[in-house]
MIVEXNU-314360 format. One line per 10 residues: number of its first residue (from 1); for each residue x, y, z of N, C-alpha, C, O. Coordinates in steps of 0.001 Angstrom, whole numbers, plus 500000, padded with zeros to 6 digits. Layout:
<recs>
NUM> X:Y:Z:X:Y:Z:X:Y:Z:X:Y:Z ~ ...
</recs>
This chain:
<recs>
1> 489166:488417:517752:488563:489988:517139:489427:490962:516339:490368:491240:517083 ~ 489542:491518:515353:490034:492552:515226:490796:493684:515555:489947:494287:516211 ~ 491783:494400:515570:491966:495711:516489:492487:496732:515545:493262:496402:514647 ~ 492051:498098:515728:492523:499235:514893:493714:499367:515222:493950:499229:516423 ~ 494902:499683:514270:495927:499689:515127:496130:501115:514673:495212:501660:514060 ~ 497731:502048:515023:497638:503389:515248:498503:503513:513363:499408:502785:512957 ~ 498142:504115:512955:499111:504440:511449:500108:505355:511810:499755:506500:512094 ~ 501677:504949:511862:502640:505828:511724:502658:506789:510345:501886:506489:509434 ~ 503487:507866:510212:503056:509270:509479:504255:509642:508958:505070:509019:509639 ~ 504719:510148:508329:506211:510840:507282:507078:510664:508719:506629:511178:509743
11> 508026:510100:508734:509481:510807:509871:509375:509668:510791:510400:509672:511473 ~ 508634:508727:511115:508626:507574:511195:509718:506576:510493:509568:505908:509470 ~ 510593:506653:511146:512044:505603:510625:511272:504085:510111:511718:503597:509073 ~ 510235:503415:510759:509660:502196:510152:509041:502548:509186:508383:501528:508980 ~ 508565:503695:507929:508379:503821:507232:509438:503330:505873:509155:502662:504879 ~ 510678:503926:506271:511520:503478:505356:512464:502085:505511:513512:501954:504878 ~ 512117:501403:506133:512539:499840:506653:511914:498839:505053:510862:498784:504417 ~ 513022:498315:504987:512861:497047:503740:512068:495921:505097:512348:495706:506277 ~ 510774:495318:503965:510118:493574:505273:510562:493114:504919:511096:493152:503810 ~ 510563:492137:506039:511152:490714:505865:510543:489341:505484:509330:489218:505653
21> 510956:488728:505194:510366:487527:504292:509064:487030:505497:509440:486799:506646 ~ 508137:486944:505284:507173:485410:506105:507626:484330:506672:506872:484144:507627 ~ 508316:483608:506651:508108:482613:506898:507290:481271:506746:507595:480241:506146 ~ 506044:481626:507543:504852:480672:507417:503590:481550:507688:503691:482497:508467 ~ 502433:481276:507089:501458:482013:507244:500732:481107:509046:500095:480091:509325 ~ 501209:482002:509626:500430:481041:511440:499428:482099:511000:499195:482951:510143 ~ 498907:481437:512282:497417:481962:512797:497492:483634:513713:496512:484347:513932 ~ 499242:483995:514205:499503:485349:514156:499373:485652:513393:498228:486103:513347 ~ 500128:485817:512032:500049:486372:510577:498607:486650:510150:498206:487765:509818 ~ 497750:485374:510193:496728:486213:510161:495884:487162:511276:495317:488225:511022
31> 495927:486780:512005:495772:488036:512876:495659:489188:512351:494693:489925:512155 ~ 497405:489312:512018:497725:490732:511920:497407:491188:510637:497481:492393:510397 ~ 497016:490277:509664:495982:490586:508362:494910:491008:508819:494380:492039:508405 ~ 494550:490455:509514:492737:490982:509408:492668:492528:510361:492009:493561:510247 ~ 493514:492137:511134:494274:494133:511498:494253:494584:510520:493377:494690:509662 ~ 495229:494879:510589:494980:495596:509077:494338:495816:508031:494183:496850:507381 ~ 493881:494551:507865:491903:495102:506702:490878:496373:507859:490210:497239:507294 ~ 490897:496313:509134:490187:496703:509984:490734:497952:510296:490084:498992:510195 ~ 492297:497884:510799:492722:499446:510010:492796:500601:508959:492893:501821:509089 ~ 492700:499593:507629:492927:500281:506230:491087:500958:506346:490782:502151:506366
41> 490202:499867:506401:488690:500476:506817:488069:501186:507843:487037:501828:507650 ~ 488780:501093:509204:488823:503059:510209:489110:504123:509236:488412:505128:509106 ~ 490488:503775:508355:490626:505234:508106:490572:505408:506319:491243:506031:505495 ~ 489367:504474:506264:489175:505095:504692:490093:504981:503480:490168:505742:502516 ~ 490818:503797:503753:491624:503669:502514:491750:502564:501211:490726:502026:500791 ~ 492785:502336:500741:492109:501425:500228:493340:500320:499914:493309:499459:499035 ~ 494610:500617:501023:495872:499593:500964:495929:499748:502427:495102:500260:503182 ~ 497320:499085:502735:497733:499000:504130:498961:498376:503876:498817:497304:503287 ~ 500460:498774:504192:501302:497754:504565:501457:497568:506100:500624:497888:506948 ~ 502738:496962:506322:503067:496378:507811:504111:497436:508430:504471:497718:509572
51> 504379:497819:507331:505467:499129:508000:504370:500735:508725:504743:501522:509595 ~ 503349:500738:508149:502288:501937:507960:501722:501311:509470:501318:502135:510291 ~ 501700:499956:509795:501533:500328:511357:502363:499735:512349:502042:499154:513386 ~ 504138:500116:511578:504944:500603:512509:505635:498425:512684:506683:498316:513320 ~ 505149:497358:512259:505698:496131:511535:506602:496661:510619:506843:497734:510065 ~ 507191:495028:510679:508550:494597:509063:508089:493677:508494:508845:493276:507609 ~ 506683:492836:508628:506969:491782:508001:506452:491784:506859:505558:492628:506806 ~ 506670:490933:505398:506079:491615:503812:504700:491098:504193:504389:489945:504491 ~ 504200:491810:504147:502761:492168:504137:501832:493335:504166:501782:494285:504947 ~ 501112:493034:503129:499874:493917:502710:499118:493757:502388:498978:492670:501828
61> 497772:494850:502466:496425:494309:501799:496065:495385:501350:496722:496423:501425 ~ 494792:495239:500743:494217:495528:499972:492599:495439:499673:491970:494392:499828 ~ 491954:496780:499185:490559:496504:499329:490137:497340:498898:490211:498399:499521 ~ 489361:497292:497389:488903:498279:496431:487091:498343:495917:486598:497705:494987 ~ 486325:499372:496908:485177:499047:496108:485727:498339:494449:486812:498150:493899 ~ 483990:498068:494042:483563:497183:493225:484244:498510:491962:485239:498278:491276 ~ 483288:500126:491876:483482:501027:491234:485020:501769:490487:485162:502590:489580 ~ 486198:500884:491531:487120:501592:491007:488227:500917:489826:489322:501156:489317 ~ 486750:499579:489776:488282:498478:489322:487070:498514:487633:486985:497685:486727 ~ 486689:499201:487742:485626:499183:486060:486889:500941:485170:487484:501921:485618
71> 486677:500428:484058:487186:501715:483253:486471:502668:482902:486927:503790:482685 ~ 484683:502212:482749:483737:503472:482782:482582:502433:483861:482674:501298:484328 ~ 481688:503353:483913:480258:503106:484712:479560:502022:484389:479054:501393:485318 ~ 479403:501634:483257:478560:500052:483176:479526:499272:482405:479098:498570:481489 ~ 480763:499308:482658:481799:498057:482213:482343:497468:482658:482993:497935:483594 ~ 482484:496058:482342:483446:494958:483583:484305:495129:484209:485096:496031:483931 ~ 484437:494497:485062:485278:494631:486219:486609:494343:484873:486544:493731:483807 ~ 488169:495387:485788:488917:495385:485417:489615:494305:485443:490467:493987:484613 ~ 489143:493437:486799:489774:492659:487188:489197:491383:487947:489362:491154:489145 ~ 488458:490553:487000:486944:489854:487859:487346:488628:487684:486578:487692:487463
81> 489098:488499:487805:488899:487013:488691:489994:487328:489793:491121:486890:490022 ~ 489401:488011:490214:490737:489164:492041:489639:489344:492908:488627:489833:492406 ~ 489621:488865:494868:488676:489567:494793:489013:491010:495048:490010:491666:494745 ~ 487639:491400:495842:488176:492829:495668:489483:492766:497220:490577:493272:497472 ~ 488760:492071:497731:489384:491767:499141:491007:491453:499033:490758:490251:499132 ~ 492161:491470:498941:493166:490809:498782:494447:491299:499552:495117:492297:499287 ~ 494641:490409:500535:495975:490241:501275:497348:489496:500463:497509:488340:500074 ~ 498055:490458:500415:499481:490138:499380:501026:489533:500495:501761:490435:500897 ~ 501352:488195:500861:502737:487799:501565:503991:487453:501115:504252:486302:500767 ~ 504846:488416:501091:506080:488147:500730:505371:488340:498472:505581:487572:497533
91> 504783:489340:498508:504672:489433:497606:506376:490609:496394:507013:491649:496557 ~ 506318:489716:495558:506841:490094:494287:506387:490772:493003:505544:490151:492356 ~ 506811:491965:492515:506898:491999:490958:507251:491663:490098:508365:492109:489824 ~ 506831:491001:489403:507585:489852:488380:507596:490346:486551:508453:490094:485704 ~ 506159:491197:486403:506116:491668:485293:505603:492804:485442:504836:493034:486378 ~ 505883:493561:484689:504964:495152:484579:504761:495504:482769:505408:495228:481758 ~ 503655:496159:483029:503262:496210:481258:504215:497831:481146:504657:498575:482021 ~ 504246:497901:479347:505270:499053:479039:504281:499801:479163:504937:500836:479280 ~ 502967:500229:479254:501239:501323:479494:501714:501724:480505:501952:500887:481375 ~ 501994:503009:480734:502213:503515:482337:500757:504667:482187:500093:504789:481158
101> 500452:505608:483822:499357:505436:484112:499895:506812:484662:501124:506823:484734 ~ 499301:507927:485051:499630:509262:485981:498449:509189:486548:497384:509326:485947 ~ 498613:508915:488022:497652:509109:488808:497341:510471:489980:498362:511142:490131 ~ 496606:510780:490486:496855:511380:491855:496643:510380:493122:495533:510051:493542 ~ 497347:510136:493428:497602:508910:494865:497498:510271:496317:497708:511480:496415 ~ 497162:509429:496987:497365:509698:498695:497554:508607:499182:497393:507460:498765 ~ 498020:509164:500382:498450:507633:501386:498022:508003:502786:497470:509100:502879 ~ 498201:507152:504126:497090:507633:505097:498523:507587:506109:498469:508030:507257 ~ 499595:507093:505629:500509:507520:506261:501148:508857:506126:502272:509031:506597 ~ 500253:510201:505269:500877:511230:504945:499466:512069:504474:499209:512629:503408
111> 498670:511919:505709:497451:513280:505349:497087:514391:505069:497179:515191:506001 ~ 496649:514825:504013:496356:515709:503673:497612:515719:502316:497561:516765:501669 ~ 498422:514963:501954:498975:515168:500637:499149:514548:500263:499546:513480:500729 ~ 498834:515022:498472:498372:514112:497422:499288:514579:496124:499869:515647:495934 ~ 499207:513399:495302:500371:514196:494188:500152:513103:492974:499573:512025:493103 ~ 500646:513537:491959:500301:512481:490765:501521:511703:490889:502613:512096:491299 ~ 501064:510101:490323:502674:509237:490268:502619:508600:489067:501427:508404:488827 ~ 503151:508270:488384:503360:507853:487449:503481:506244:487603:504538:506086:488214 ~ 503030:505241:487398:502759:503912:487365:502472:503162:485963:501685:503547:485098 ~ 503841:501218:485906:502685:500577:485399:501025:500062:485464:500758:499361:486440
121> 500178:500284:484742:498960:500004:484491:498908:498733:484514:497845:498300:484958 ~ 499755:497873:484162:499499:495998:484581:500927:495505:485670:502088:495899:485778 ~ 500359:494788:486129:501541:494113:486428:501044:493172:487525:500134:493520:488277 ~ 501979:491303:487673:501848:490724:488004:502501:490471:489304:503451:491232:489492 ~ 502336:489852:490006:502997:489460:491557:503094:488380:491692:502301:487666:491079 ~ 504338:487627:492749:504665:486091:492711:503731:486977:494657:503672:488126:495094 ~ 503284:485761:495120:503174:485735:496608:502491:484820:497065:501855:484030:496369 ~ 502546:484817:498407:501834:483589:499124:500304:483735:499097:499736:484823:499010 ~ 499727:482622:499175:498578:482637:499211:497967:482750:501248:498863:483115:502009 ~ 497311:482606:501556:496054:482762:503101:496634:481341:502709:497473:481643:501860
131> 496663:480104:502829:496784:478802:502388:498049:478525:502533:498417:477366:502727 ~ 498944:479606:502454:500566:478964:502474:501211:478756:501256:502431:478594:501217 ~ 500253:478741:499892:500792:478582:498668:501394:479181:498042:501319:480285:498582 ~ 502032:479282:497169:502389:480309:496191:501480:480756:495239:500626:479918:494950 ~ 501406:481836:494659:500226:482770:493782:500977:483554:492950:501955:484199:493328 ~ 500571:483524:491864:500754:484532:490774:499636:485258:490314:498866:484686:489543 ~ 499437:486311:490623:498888:487307:490261:498701:488632:489278:499573:489498:489342 ~ 497404:488836:488226:497740:489716:487283:497353:490460:487954:497004:489973:489029 ~ 497160:491957:487830:496041:493232:488367:496177:494318:486921:497148:494499:486187 ~ 495349:494679:486894:495467:495743:486038:495042:497675:486871:494883:498015:488044
141> 495000:498494:485528:494792:500020:486177:494666:499833:487927:495606:499500:488649 ~ 493621:500059:488269:494105:501022:489185:493966:499900:490592:494622:500234:491578 ~ 493303:498858:490675:494260:497665:491297:495501:497445:490902:495792:496370:491427 ~ 496041:497668:490538:497726:497355:489730:498161:498322:490265:499375:498238:490451 ~ 497489:499666:490772:498683:500700:491097:498447:500316:492978:499302:499895:493756 ~ 497374:500562:493184:496887:500605:494708:498488:499233:495323:499413:499506:496088 ~ 498249:498048:494696:499684:497598:494624:500957:497259:494930:501578:496591:495758 ~ 501260:498410:493340:502775:498742:493508:502824:499986:494995:503585:500041:495960 ~ 501891:500666:494671:501322:501422:495997:502643:501152:497699:503590:501645:498312 ~ 501380:499651:497628:501833:499249:499069:502732:498730:499170:503369:498810:500221
151> 503328:497686:497707:504768:496595:497912:506057:497891:497724:507234:497528:497720 ~ 505614:499768:497537:506777:500164:497617:507502:500576:499329:508612:500739:499837 ~ 505725:500602:499818:505816:500466:501146:506622:498866:501689:507744:498938:502190 ~ 506184:497993:501587:507793:497187:501570:508564:497208:501844:509132:496925:502899 ~ 508938:497717:500549:510644:498361:499517:511315:499452:500930:512494:499511:501280 ~ 510384:500058:501403:510872:501316:502407:510948:502542:501322:511345:503696:501483 ~ 510378:501826:500053:510023:503902:499407:508636:504228:499400:507690:503509:499077 ~ 508642:505820:499940:507649:506092:499638:507051:506584:498386:507697:506759:497353 ~ 505215:506899:498580:505353:507550:497155:505563:509194:496460:505333:509614:495327 ~ 505904:509621:497240:506540:510598:497480:507979:511075:496782:508321:512140:496267
161> 508615:509903:496979:509983:509677:496454:509295:509277:494486:509959:508705:493622 ~ 508293:509650:494377:507950:508943:493282:507545:510872:492231:507530:511246:491059 ~ 507310:511479:493562:506731:512742:492531:507462:513358:491691:508290:512465:491511 ~ 507846:514317:490940:508414:514866:490159:509567:516518:491061:509403:517089:492140 ~ 510508:516709:490065:510907:517234:491078:510445:518697:491435:510875:519289:492425 ~ 509536:519233:490554:508953:520159:490834:508013:520311:492032:507749:521312:492697 ~ 507442:518650:492161:505863:518926:492955:506751:518750:494319:506457:519161:495442 ~ 508292:517797:493787:508943:518047:495951:508874:519009:496401:508812:519257:497605 ~ 508869:520083:495105:509644:521603:495852:508394:521857:496086:508220:521610:497280 ~ 507181:522301:495494:505981:522298:496278:505515:521549:497680:504730:522140:498421
171> 505880:520588:497935:505729:519450:498763:506038:519653:500110:505421:519462:501158 ~ 507805:520347:499658:508957:520663:500409:508244:520799:502488:508336:520094:503493 ~ 507672:521982:502163:507004:522500:503066:506467:521979:504490:506688:522143:505690 ~ 505361:521020:503355:503965:520366:504256:505313:518741:504383:505085:517783:505123 ~ 505975:518796:503919:506450:517491:504549:507258:518181:505607:506834:518043:506755 ~ 508243:518832:505454:508246:519224:506787:507560:518873:507894:507771:517922:508646 ~ 506588:519841:507954:506109:520009:508579:505480:518796:510036:505449:518588:511249 ~ 504963:518187:508266:504266:516554:508761:505484:515669:509235:505090:514559:509591 ~ 506363:515777:509304:508042:514714:509366:508190:515642:511044:508126:514833:511970 ~ 508363:517086:511512:508539:517285:512473:507231:516711:513451:507585:515927:514332
181> 505782:517019:513382:504729:516669:514107:504889:515458:514509:504550:515156:515653 ~ 505360:514658:513768:505466:513066:513890:507001:512887:514968:507197:512194:515967 ~ 507713:513663:514364:509012:513144:515797:508523:513618:516820:508595:512885:517806 ~ 507989:514702:516963:507481:515382:518426:506194:514321:519127:505818:513984:520250 ~ 505843:514079:517785:504746:512751:518588:505533:511804:519417:505365:511578:520615 ~ 506526:511216:518521:507069:509909:519369:508005:510111:520308:508367:509188:521037 ~ 508445:511194:520387:509545:511767:521673:507558:512070:522479:506833:511148:522851 ~ 507459:512474:522490:506011:512766:523281:505696:510907:524473:505551:510629:525664 ~ 505748:510151:523121:505334:508727:524209:505774:508061:524433:505283:507221:525186
</recs>
């Protein structure tokens, strides 16, 4: 039975911790992946990384509605060979396109904070499949963006790190407020 885990917010030091590689796909790791999916769905997100629930394994999950994986409403899926529900274990980007795209992003660890982030339009990720075998997955469009966002979490990077200087200045007060709120909650518990 999957559990919905509490999501850590900006200011929690675990969000800056780099992930540790997973040695094997154990039943415990599989249960953790199920919990990540349950937590992500409960929060209405499209991706979630281990650090966002206070853990440091190199694991993240992504699940997109099909409408997010097309360029226009009647078009084919951009990633027809990739399931819309994807767990990535020990992922690393091994290729990225020269083509980039800027788009507004949000993050479950940053409630009510959004901003434009420029990222490669396409990436190739090497990772472990849930069968424990190495895999190579090419992702395009929004799917590639979501994966890059989650892999940043695994590296201890946050999407706000990618904001322009002007955007960072504009968000400074909101970020300080969220950080103070997070630290207050952490000290209270």
